[in-house]
C-alpha positions in Angstrom: -70.2 -85.8 5.6 -70.0 -82.9 3.2 -66.6 -81.7 2.4 -66.6 -77.8 2.2 -63.9 -75.3 1.3 -64.3 -71.6 1.0 -62.0 -69.4 -1.2 -62.2 -66.2 0.8 -61.8 -62.6 -0.3 -60.3 -62.8 -3.8 -61.1 -60.8 -6.8 -63.4 -63.2 -8.5 -63.7 -63.3 -12.4 -66.4 -65.9 -12.7 -66.8 -65.9 -16.5 -70.4 -66.4 -15.8 -72.4 -63.4 -17.2 -75.1 -63.8 -14.5 -72.5 -63.6 -11.7 -70.0 -61.3 -13.3 -67.0 -60.0 -11.4 -66.7 -59.7 -7.6 -63.9 -57.4 -6.6 -64.1 -59.0 -3.3 -65.8 -62.4 -3.4 -66.0 -65.9 -1.9 -66.4 -69.2 -3.7 -67.9 -72.1 -1.8 -66.9 -75.7 -2.8 -69.0 -78.6 -1.6 -67.9 -82.2 -2.4 -66.0 -81.1 -5.5 -68.9 -78.8 -6.8 -69.1 -75.1 -6.8 -72.0 -74.4 -4.4 -72.0 -70.6 -4.3 -70.2 -67.5 -5.6 -71.1 -64.4 -3.6 -69.5 -61.3 -2.0 -69.6 -62.9 1.4 -70.3 -66.6 2.4 -70.7 -67.9 5.9 -70.1 -71.6 6.1 -68.6 -74.3 8.2 -65.7 -75.0 5.9 -61.9 -75.0 5.4 -61.0 -71.4 4.5 -58.3 -70.6 1.9 -57.4 -66.9 2.1 -57.6 -65.4 -1.4 -56.6 -61.8 -0.3 -54.5 -60.3 -3.1 -55.4 -63.2 -5.5 -57.5 -63.1 -8.8 -59.8 -66.2 -8.7 -60.7 -67.5 -12.1 -61.9 -70.8 -13.7 -59.1 -73.2 -14.7 -57.6 -72.8 -18.1 -58.6 -75.4 -20.8 -56.0 -76.5 -23.3 -58.0 -78.0 -26.3 -55.1 -79.6 -28.1 -51.7 -80.7 -26.8 -49.4 -83.7 -27.9 -48.5 -84.4 -24.3 -46.3 -87.3 -25.1 -43.7 -84.8 -26.4 -42.9 -83.5 -22.9 -39.8 -85.9 -22.9 -38.4 -83.9 -25.8 -39.2 -80.4 -24.8 -37.4 -77.7 -26.8 -35.7 -80.4 -29.0 -36.8 -78.4 -32.1 -36.9 -74.7 -31.1 -36.4 -73.4 -34.7 -38.6 -76.0 -36.5 -41.1 -75.3 -39.1 -44.1 -77.5 -39.5 -42.4 -79.4 -42.2 -39.3 -79.9 -40.0 -41.7 -81.2 -37.2 -42.9 -84.0 -39.4 -39.4 -85.2 -40.1 -37.6 -84.3 -36.8 -40.3 -85.4 -34.4 -42.9 -87.7 -36.1 -40.4 -89.6 -38.3 -37.4 -89.5 -35.9 -38.4 -89.5 -32.2 -42.0 -90.9 -32.4 -41.0 -94.4 -33.6 -38.6 -94.7 -30.6 -41.2 -94.2 -27.9 -41.9 -97.1 -25.6 -45.0 -97.2 -23.3 -42.8 -96.2 -20.4 -41.8 -93.0 -22.3 -45.4 -92.1 -23.0 -46.4 -92.7 -19.3 -43.5 -90.5 -18.2 -44.3 -87.7 -20.6 -48.0 -87.7 -19.9 -47.5 -87.7 -16.2 -44.9 -84.9 -16.3 -46.8 -83.0 -19.1 -50.1 -83.1 -17.1 -48.4 -81.9 -14.0 -46.8 -79.1 -16.1 -50.4 -78.2 -17.0 -51.6 -78.1 -13.5 -48.7 -76.0 -12.4 -49.6 -73.5 -15.1 -53.3 -73.4 -14.0 -54.5 -75.5 -16.9 -57.1 -77.8 -15.2 -58.5 -79.3 -18.4 -56.4 -80.9 -21.2 -57.2 -82.4 -24.6 -54.4 -85.0 -25.0 -54.0 -85.4 -28.7 -52.2 -88.8 -28.5 -50.8 -89.8 -31.9 -48.2 -92.1 -30.4 -50.1 -95.5 -30.2 -47.3 -97.6 -31.5 -48.6 -100.7 -29.7 -51.7 -101.6 -27.6 -49.7 -100.8 -24.5 -49.1 -97.2 -25.5 -52.7 -95.8 -24.9 -52.9 -97.6 -21.5 -49.6 -95.9 -20.5 -50.8 -92.5 -21.6 -54.1 -92.8 -19.8 -52.3 -94.0 -16.6 -50.1 -90.8 -16.7 -53.1 -88.6 -17.1 -55.0 -90.4 -14.4 -52.2 -90.2 -11.8 -51.8 -86.5 -12.3 -55.4 -85.7 -11.3 -56.0 -83.4 -14.2 -59.3 -83.2 -16.1 -58.6 -84.6 -19.5 -60.0 -85.7 -22.8 -57.9 -88.5 -24.1 -57.9 -88.4 -27.9 -56.8 -91.8 -29.2 -54.7 -91.2 -32.3 -52.7 -93.3 -34.8 -49.3 -94.9 -34.4 -46.3 -93.0 -35.6 -43.8 -95.6 -36.6 -43.3 -94.3 -40.2 -44.0 -90.9 -41.7 -44.6 -92.5 -45.1 -47.1 -95.0 -43.8 -49.1 -92.7 -41.6 -49.1 -89.3 -43.1 -48.8 -89.5 -46.9 -52.2 -90.8 -48.2 -52.2 -93.4 -45.5 -54.0 -96.7 -46.0 -53.7 -97.5 -42.3 -56.7 -96.7 -40.2 -56.7 -96.3 -36.4 -57.2 -99.8 -35.0 -61.0 -100.0 -34.3 -60.7 -103.0 -32.0 -58.2 -101.3 -29.7 -60.2 -98.0 -29.6 -63.2 -100.1 -28.6 -61.1 -101.8 -25.9 -59.9 -98.5 -24.5 -63.5 -97.0 -24.6 -64.9 -100.0 -22.6 -61.9 -100.3 -20.2 -61.5 -96.7 -19.1 -64.4 -94.6 -20.5 -67.6 -96.7 -20.0 -69.0 -93.4 -18.5 -68.6 -90.0 -19.9 -69.0 -88.4 -16.6 -65.6 -89.0 -15.1 -62.5 -86.8 -14.8 -61.2 -88.4 -17.9 -63.2 -88.7 -21.1 -62.4 -89.9 -24.6 -62.2 -88.6 -28.2 -60.7 -89.8 -31.5 -57.7 -87.9 -32.9 -57.9 -88.4 -36.7 -55.6 -87.3 -39.4 -58.2 -86.5 -42.0 -58.3 -86.2 -45.9 -55.1 -85.4 -47.6 -53.1 -87.3 -45.0 -55.3 -90.5 -45.4 -57.2 -92.1 -48.2 -60.9 -91.5 -48.2 -61.9 -94.9 -47.0 -59.5 -94.5 -44.0 -61.1 -91.1 -43.2 -64.6 -92.5 -43.5 -63.8 -95.5 -41.4 -62.3 -93.4 -38.6 -65.3 -91.0 -38.5 -67.6 -94.0 -38.5 -65.7 -95.5 -35.5 -66.0 -92.4 -33.5 -69.7 -92.1 -34.1 -70.3 -95.8 -33.4 -68.6 -95.2 -30.0 -70.3 -91.8 -29.5 -67.0 -90.0 -28.9 -66.0 -86.6 -30.3 -63.5 -86.2 -33.2 -60.5 -83.8 -33.3 -58.6 -83.1 -36.5 -55.9 -80.7 -37.7 -56.9 -78.8 -40.8 -55.7 -76.0 -43.2 -52.2 -75.5 -41.8 -48.9 -75.1 -43.4 -47.7 -75.4 -46.9 -49.3 -78.9 -47.5 -52.5 -79.2 -45.4 -53.1 -75.5 -46.0 -53.9 -76.5 -49.6 -55.7 -79.7 -49.0 -59.2 -78.2 -48.7 -59.8 -80.6 -45.8 -63.1 -79.3 -44.6 -64.5 -79.3 -48.1 -63.4 -82.8 -48.6 -65.0 -83.9 -45.3 -68.2 -82.1 -46.5 -68.1 -84.0 -49.8 -67.8 -87.2 -47.8 -70.8 -86.3 -45.8 -68.8 -86.3 -42.5 -69.1 -82.9 -41.1 -70.8 -82.6 -37.7 -71.1 -80.9 -34.4 -69.0 -83.6 -32.8 -65.8 -82.4 -34.6 -63.2 -80.0 -33.4 -61.0 -78.4 -36.2 -57.5 -77.5 -35.1 -55.5 -74.5 -36.6 -57.9 -73.6 -39.4 -55.3 -71.0 -40.7 -56.1 -71.4 -44.4 -59.8 -72.3 -44.4 -61.7 -70.8 -47.3 -64.8 -68.7 -46.7 -66.8 -71.6 -47.9 -65.1 -73.9 -45.4 -65.6 -71.5 -42.5 -69.3 -71.4 -43.3 -69.3 -75.3 -43.4 -67.7 -75.5 -39.9 -70.1 -73.0 -38.5 -73.2 -74.4 -40.2 -72.4 -77.9 -39.1 -71.9 -76.9 -35.4 -68.2 -77.7 -35.4 -65.8 -76.2 -32.9 -62.3 -74.6 -33.3 -59.0 -74.9 -31.5 -56.2 -72.4 -32.3 -52.6 -72.7 -31.2 -51.4 -69.1 -31.8 -47.7 -69.4 -30.8 -47.1 -72.5 -32.9 -49.0 -71.1 -35.8 -47.0 -67.9 -35.9 -43.7 -69.6 -35.1 -43.8 -72.7 -37.2 -45.4 -71.5 -40.3 -49.0 -73.0 -39.9 -50.4 -69.6 -40.9 -52.0 -66.6 -39.1 -54.0 -67.6 -36.0 -57.6 -67.0 -37.2 -59.1 -66.1 -33.9 -61.1 -63.1 -35.0 -62.1 -64.9 -38.2 -63.7 -67.6 -36.1 -65.5 -65.1 -34.0 -66.9 -63.4 -37.2 -68.4 -66.7 -38.3 -70.2 -67.1 -35.1 -67.8 -69.6 -33.6 -66.3 -69.7 -30.1 -62.5 -70.2 -30.6 -60.4 -71.9 -27.9 -56.7 -71.8 -27.4 -54.2 -74.7 -27.3 -50.6 -75.2 -26.7 -49.8 -78.0 -29.4 -46.2 -78.9 -29.0 -43.6 -78.2 -26.3 -40.9 -79.4 -28.6 -41.0 -75.8 -30.0 -43.2 -73.5 -27.8 -43.9 -72.8 -24.1 -46.5 -75.0 -22.5 -48.7 -72.4 -20.7 -51.9 -70.6 -21.5 -50.5 -67.1 -20.8 -48.2 -67.4 -23.8 -51.1 -68.4 -26.0 -53.4 -65.6 -24.9 -50.7 -63.0 -25.6 -49.7 -64.5 -28.9 -53.3 -64.5 -30.2 -54.0 -61.1 -28.8 -50.9 -59.5 -30.2 -51.1 -61.2 -33.6 -54.8 -60.4 -34.2 -54.3 -56.7 -33.1 -51.2 -56.4 -35.2 -53.1 -57.6 -38.3 -56.0 -55.3 -37.8 -53.8 -52.3 -37.0 -51.7 -52.9 -40.1 -54.8 -53.2 -42.3 -56.2 -50.0 -40.9 -53.0 -48.2 -41.3 -52.8 -49.2 -45.0 -56.4 -48.0 -45.5 -55.9 -44.9 -43.4 -58.9 -45.6 -41.4 -59.6 -46.0 -37.7 -59.5 -49.4 -36.0 -62.9 -51.1 -35.5 -64.7 -51.4 -32.2 -64.6 -55.1 -32.7 -60.8 -55.3 -32.0 -60.0 -58.2 -29.5 -60.0 -57.3 -25.9 -58.0 -58.7 -23.0 -61.1 -60.1 -21.4 -62.0 -61.9 -24.6 -58.7 -63.8 -24.4 -59.5 -65.0 -20.9 -62.9 -66.2 -22.2 -61.2 -68.0 -25.0 -58.8 -69.7 -22.6 -61.5 -70.8 -20.1 -65.3 -70.9 -21.0 -64.7 -71.3 -24.8 -62.1 -74.1 -24.1 -64.7 -76.0 -22.0 -67.1 -75.6 -24.8 -64.7 -77.0 -27.4 -63.7 -79.9 -25.1 -67.3 -80.8 -24.6 -67.2 -80.2 -20.8 -68.9 -76.7 -20.6 -71.6 -78.3 -18.5 -69.0 -79.1 -15.7 -66.2 -76.5 -16.1 -65.1 -73.3 -17.8 -66.8 -70.8 -15.4 -67.3 -70.4 -11.7 -70.9 -71.2 -11.8 -72.8 -73.0 -9.0 -73.5 -76.5 -10.0 -70.4 -77.0 -12.0 -67.3 -78.9 -10.8 -64.8 -76.9 -8.9 -62.0 -76.3 -11.3 -60.5 -73.1 -9.9 -57.2 -71.1 -10.2 -56.0 -68.3 -8.0 -53.3 -65.9 -9.5 -51.1 -64.0 -7.1 -51.8 -60.3 -7.9 -49.5 -59.0 -5.3 -46.4 -60.0 -7.4 -44.4 -57.1 -8.8 -45.1 -58.2 -12.4 -48.9 -58.1 -11.7 -49.4 -55.3 -9.1 -51.0 -52.9 -8.9 -54.2 -54.2 -10.4 -56.5 -51.9 -12.4 -58.2 -54.4 -14.6 -58.2 -58.0 -13.2 -58.9 -59.6 -16.5 -56.0 -57.7 -18.2 -53.8 -58.6 -15.2 -54.2 -62.3 -16.0 -54.1 -62.0 -19.7 -51.2 -59.5 -20.1 -49.2 -59.5 -16.9 -49.3 -62.8 -15.0 -47.3 -65.9 -15.8 -46.8 -69.4 -14.4 -44.9 -68.2 -11.5 -48.0 -66.3 -10.3 -50.2 -69.3 -10.3 -50.7 -69.7 -6.5 -53.6 -72.2 -6.1 -55.0 -74.9 -8.5 -58.1 -76.9 -7.8 -59.5 -79.7 -10.0 -62.9 -81.3 -9.1 -62.6 -79.8 -5.7 -59.1 -81.3 -5.1 -56.2 -79.0 -4.4 -53.3 -79.7 -6.7 -51.3 -76.5 -6.1 -51.2 -74.5 -3.0 -49.1 -71.5 -1.9 -47.4 -71.8 -5.3 -46.2 -75.4 -5.0 -47.7 -78.5 -6.6 -49.1 -81.1 -4.3 -47.5 -83.9 -6.2 -44.3 -85.9 -6.4 -42.6 -83.5 -8.7 -39.2 -85.1 -8.1 -40.4 -88.5 -9.3 -42.1 -87.0 -12.4 -39.0 -85.1 -13.3 -36.8 -88.1 -12.9 -39.0 -90.2 -15.1 -39.2 -87.7 -17.8 -35.4 -87.1 -17.8 -34.8 -90.8 -17.9 -37.1 -91.0 -20.9 -35.2 -88.1 -22.6 -31.9 -89.9 -22.1 -33.3 -93.1 -23.4 -34.8 -91.5 -26.5 -31.6 -89.6 -27.3 -29.6 -92.7 -27.0 -32.0 -94.6 -29.2 -31.9 -91.9 -31.8 -28.1 -91.9 -31.8 -28.0 -95.6 -32.1 -30.5 -95.6 -35.0 -28.4 -92.9 -36.8 -25.2 -95.0 -36.3 -26.8 -98.2 -37.6 
């Protein structure tokens, strides 16, 4: 029996150029798939009234260290250098598999609550073989669409981030690939979260890239950020090693040289930018427009909730404001008008949805409200005082809405938030992550006292 749901009468921003925007439109979902998007659909189906709602594809977060949900806001004033010491060298070694499970469950539910339906979980917390299993269990229980990016352990900053000789354990990566990701068609898929040149010796870098390609999983790596990695020339080093490819996502990219930007573009690589973190923690200027100028499709990501908010509204505004501030300042100095290529509010929504799906490797199944794709849909309450009245629906989402306005969230046809409330055991998730916080703080105190 076919399971049908109609989202009725919303202002639909499909992000599909062939469909466009429907000021009053319906979205028909059949068995988890978008079946039709039209001004009026008659069907024998459950009806969700979207009057006063803006209906969009779910947001896609292309890089988040979800395991850090247990230590949210523990480093509000941190720089990137502080993060390495205060988080990776202090808290990360203390994480048990139970802590990772609690954080991934709560962090993924946080995403769903904020309208993020797809997540790239950059999981560099695999301190034992049990840690990745726990992370994946948390993601799976939440119901989010996610790419689990298997990363290194973090038991010692010196061992894992300063010319590291320790490669990600290939046998365990193969185990995880076979156990959970035998198919690439599921709600959860897999990637390899690599540290890259400068952080690791070249033979480690080469081994990790070879492992990912042996298993046919994409690669995700931080590059060109902050005082250290900003000077490593990481993309050029990867090029010299013959490792560049269309299977690789480059995160941050704040200090890429012109030559390196061309290398990324020419190799078919993709880009993830975390604007709030980059501005706040000293990674560098968020290079959103630079990526566009090189023919790339930049996506947005949250990165770390230890220091910044965990929602996509923040990222869209941070990138939009930063880029326009840069261009306006340059034009003021040159006493010339601003160019027609200035970023627009609609572009920011595209970066947060369709581009995100492209970067996460799931554009064939999400990122736009296109018939045939899986039904990852978000409805934003446009009647709220911080959103109404609506003149430009894309701008309303990008510049006015916030998490409190996320009314409905659907992933793969399953409703995860309805009438502004998560359809999940939020109390349990909160209790688990609070217990994890308490245990981690106690372990940190005990370690300091030893």
